[in-house]
N, C-alpha and C positions, 0 to 999 in steps of 0.2 A: 253432132258430127254428121255433115251432109252425106258422106259416102255410106254411112251406116243406115241412112234412111231411104236410100234409093235402091232400085233393083238393077245393079250393075251386072253386065254380061261381059265376061272376060276373066282373065286370071287376076282376080281381086280378092284379097282376104283382109278383113278388118280384125285386128287384135286389140282388145281393150282391157284395161286394168279394172279390177274390182277388189273390194275389201274381202279379206279372207273369210270365207263362210257365208258371204252375202249372195247365195245362189238365187234367192227369190228376187233380189234387186237386179241381178243380171237378167233374169227372166222378164221382169217388167220392162227393162230397157230393150231387150230383144223383141218383145212382142208389141212395142209401141209403133213399129213401122207398119205401113199399110200393105206391105208385101210379105210373102211367106212361101217362097219356092223351096229353098233348101237351107240347111244350117249344119254347122259342124261343132262337135264337142270333143275336146282333147283332154283326157284325164286318166289317171291310174285307177280311179275309183269307179268301177263299172256300175255299181248300184246308184251312185250319184248321176252318172251319165244317163242311165235309164230313167231316173226321176226327171231330169232335165228334158229328155226327149219326149216324155209324156206331156210336159207343160209348154213346150215350144209350139208356137203357131206356125209350123212349117210343114210342107208336104213330105219332105224327106229330111231325116236327120242322120248325119254321118258321125260315127263315134270312132275316134282315133284313126280316122282316114278321111278322105274327101274325094268325091266324084268317082268312086268305084261303085258302079251300078250293076244290077242284074236285070237283063232285058225282060225277065219274067215278072219282075216286081212292078206294081202300079206306080206311075209317075205323074205328078201334078202338084200344084201348089194350093195354098190357102189364100184367102183375102183377094187382093188385086193380082195375085200371081196365077190365077186360074181357078176354074171350077171343074170338078170332076177329075178323073184320072185317065191316062192313056196306058196301054200295055197291061199285062197281067190278066188273070182270070176275072178279076173283080171290076174291070174298067167299065162294065156296062151297068153298074149300080150307081147312078149319078146322085142319088139322094143320101148316100152314106159317105162320111168322111173317113178316109184311110190314111194312116201314117206309115211310111216306110222307114225302117231304121236299118242302117248298115253298120255292122260292128267289126272292127279289125281287132282280133283278140291279142295281137302282139303290138301294143302301143310303142311308138318310137321313143 
């Protein structure tokens, strides 16, 4: 799916089906893109969401929310979505990869 392989800017959300329990298959599909700025996970199972957030190759992972950011948190992507981070106390450490995870504790 072309839209899932490109880095689209704008109000775009790709929702794709997967077989029940095939989390690793979903991760493989998500990580095959050459971009990795941000991603979102919507689930009632927070432990599964945290597992997924550790495995996704994206600079920011939103759990049960999207685009709610904290200006004190490092921001930046992986792969072709950028190197290093802006903002936050850790932005000056360019050789270290940081993952920012935002969790909404009250899923919709």
